[in-house]
N, C-alpha and C positions, 0 to 999 in steps of 0.2 A: 186767819185763813191760811197761814203758812203751814199749819199742821194738818190741813185737809189731805186725806189719803188720795193717792192717784191710782186709777184702775186702767187697765187696758181693755178695749172693746174688740171682740172678734165676732165674726158671723160664720155660719155654716149652712150648707144646703143639704137637705135630705131629699135626694132626687129619687122619685118613685116611678117605675115604668108601668105599662098597662097590665102586667101580671102581678104587680105588688112587690117586685124586687127592688132593692135599694142599691144605688150606685155608691161604692166605697173605694177607698184608696189605701194602699200600704205606703205609709210615709217613708220617704227616702232617708230622713234624718234619724228616725228611731225604729223603723220597721214595724210600727203598730198599725193596725187596721182602724180607720176612722172615716167619718163622713168628710167630704171636702170642705175646707174652710180655712180662715186665717184672720189676721188683724185687719180691722176696718180702717181704711185710709181717711185722713181728716176731711178731704174735699168730696167724699162720696156719701150717698144715701145708703141705708142698710141694704136695700134691694140691689143697688148697683154693686155693693161690696160682695153680696152673695153671688151674683152673676159672674163677677170678675174672678172670685176665688174658685168657683166650680170650673170655669173655663181654664184658668191657669193650671189647676191640678188634675183635670181630666180631659181637657180638650173639647168638652161638651158645652153647648149653649143650653140654657134652661129658662123656663118661665117661672118666676117666683109666685107662689100661690098664697101662702099665709104664714104668719108667725106661729110657731108651735110651742116654743119654750124659751125661757131665759135661765141661764145656768151660770153659777159662779164657782170658779176654782178658788177656794178660800186661801190655799197656800200661795198661789201665784198672783192673786188679785186680778184675775181675768174674768170679765163678764162676757158671756157668749149669747148672741141672739141666733136662734136656730129657726130656719124657714123650710117648709115643705115646698118642693119644686117639681116641675114636670120637664122631662127632656124635650128639647126642640131639635136636636141634631143627632147624628149617628153615634155609634159606640164610642165609649171613652178610650183613651190611649195613655200609654206611659208618658210621663212628663218629667221635667226637671225636679219636681217635688214629689212624684209618686213612682215607685218601682213597679207597682201593679195597680190596675184599675179594673174592677169587675162588679157584676151584679150579684147580690146576695139575698137570700131569703131572710126573714126575721129570725128564724132559728139559727141560721149561719152567723148572723150579726151577733146574736147573744153569745155564741161560742167564741167568735173571733175577737170581739172588742171588750175592753175593760167596761165595768158597769157604768162608769161616768159617761162613756160615749154610747154604749148600747141603749141606755135609757133615752138619749136624745132621738135615736131612730124610732124606738117603740112609741115615744110620746107623739111623734109626727103622724101616727096612725090613729090618734084619738082626736076628738073634736074640741076638747077643752085646752086652754093654754096652761102650760106647766111652768113653775118656778122651782128650781132646785139648786142646792149647794153640794159641793164635793171637794175632796182633797186631791184631785188629779186622777184618782183611780176609782175610789168608792164614794158612794153617796153619803152625805151626812145624816 
């Protein structure tokens, strides 16, 4: 059992408003556009983690609706569970973790995000659950 690989688990929220736009952040640490999300804490459920991460990164409260995909960054050993969410509070705001918070259309998401993150957003608009692997940027 000592050789069992360890993985990190993260969660992300694809927050969709009434007109089909997606809440996104420009990360403070690397300047990339991504859906809000981060590492799941040991003592929280997946849904609690999504709500916490979205609130920490955007200042917005959300209702978690459903799991839309499971994604693995092969290079980093990170497994991400991605949930579609609905906004419960007012507009997002700049936070300690995000230099910008804004609503984007799906076309804007495809232009602004790397394929590994844009697919998470587009998958959230489909009814089936997706499982995908990537190298941190491109899908495998």
